[in-house]
N, C-alpha and C positions, 0 to 999 in steps of 0.2 A: 276537587276531585280529579284524581290523577287518572290517566288514561294509558290502559294498556298497549302495546305495539298489536296491530292486526295480524293474526295468524290463521291458519287452518284451525286450530284448536278454538279461535273465537268466532269462528263462522265465515270467515273470509278465505276464498280459495287462493292459493299460492303454489307453490310447486308440490304441496302435501295435498293428498285427497281428503276431501271433506267428508266426515263420517255424518251420516243424516239419521243414525239410529238414535232417537229420544226415547227415554225410557219414563215411565210412569213418576220415577224418582226425580228424573231430570226436571220435569215439569212442576212437580212440587216445589223442588228447590227454586226453581225460576219464580214461581208463585210467591214463596217466602221472601225472596229478595225484592221482589216488586212490591209486596205488601209493606216490607220494611222501609222502602225508599218512598213510595207514594200514596200508600194507605190501601185498605182492604176493596173499597169499592172500584177504584180505577184499575188496581191488580185484577181483580175478577173481570172486568171489561177486557183488559188486554188479552187473558187467557181465553176469553169467548172468541177472540177474534183470530187467534192463533190457530192453524190447523192441528187436528188432533187424530190423524190418519197415520198409519204405520208407514214408514218410509217407503217400504217396498210398494205400496199403493199410489205413491204420488209420482207424476209425470216428470221426467227428467227433460233437460234440454235435448238430450239425442233422442228420446222418445218422440218430442213435438216435432223435431225435425224430421224424422222418418214419417210420422202423420202427415206432414205438410207434403211430402214427397208422393205418398199415396194419393192425397187428395189432388195434386196437380196431375198425377197421370191419370187418375179417373176424369178430370175434367177435359184434358186434352182427348180422350177416347170419347167422350160424349160430344165435344165440339167436332171431332172428325166424322163421327155417325151423322150429326146434323149436316154438315158439308156434303157428305156423301148422298143423303137422303134428297137435298134441296140442291143439287148439282153444283155446289160451289167448290 
C-alpha cells in the first residue's frame, strides 16, 4: 500500500487553508472506498462515528479560544464579586 504525501488536500494543514466543506457525494465516496477496503459493516460503523454536520456548524479552534476567553472573563468577574461581598 503506497502512501501519498500529506497535504491540505488530504486533510493536513500546511501553508494552505483546509476546506472543511464535505458534500453528500464526498461522504458517499468515502463510504464506497471504506466498504471496498474493510467491508460494509465496519464501513457503516466508521461513517456513524464521523460528524455529519455542515462545516459552518462545527466549532473551530478560534471559536473555542474565544469561548475560553469569555468563560475566563466571567469567572474573574464572579470571583471579584465574591471577594467584594466577603471583604477579601
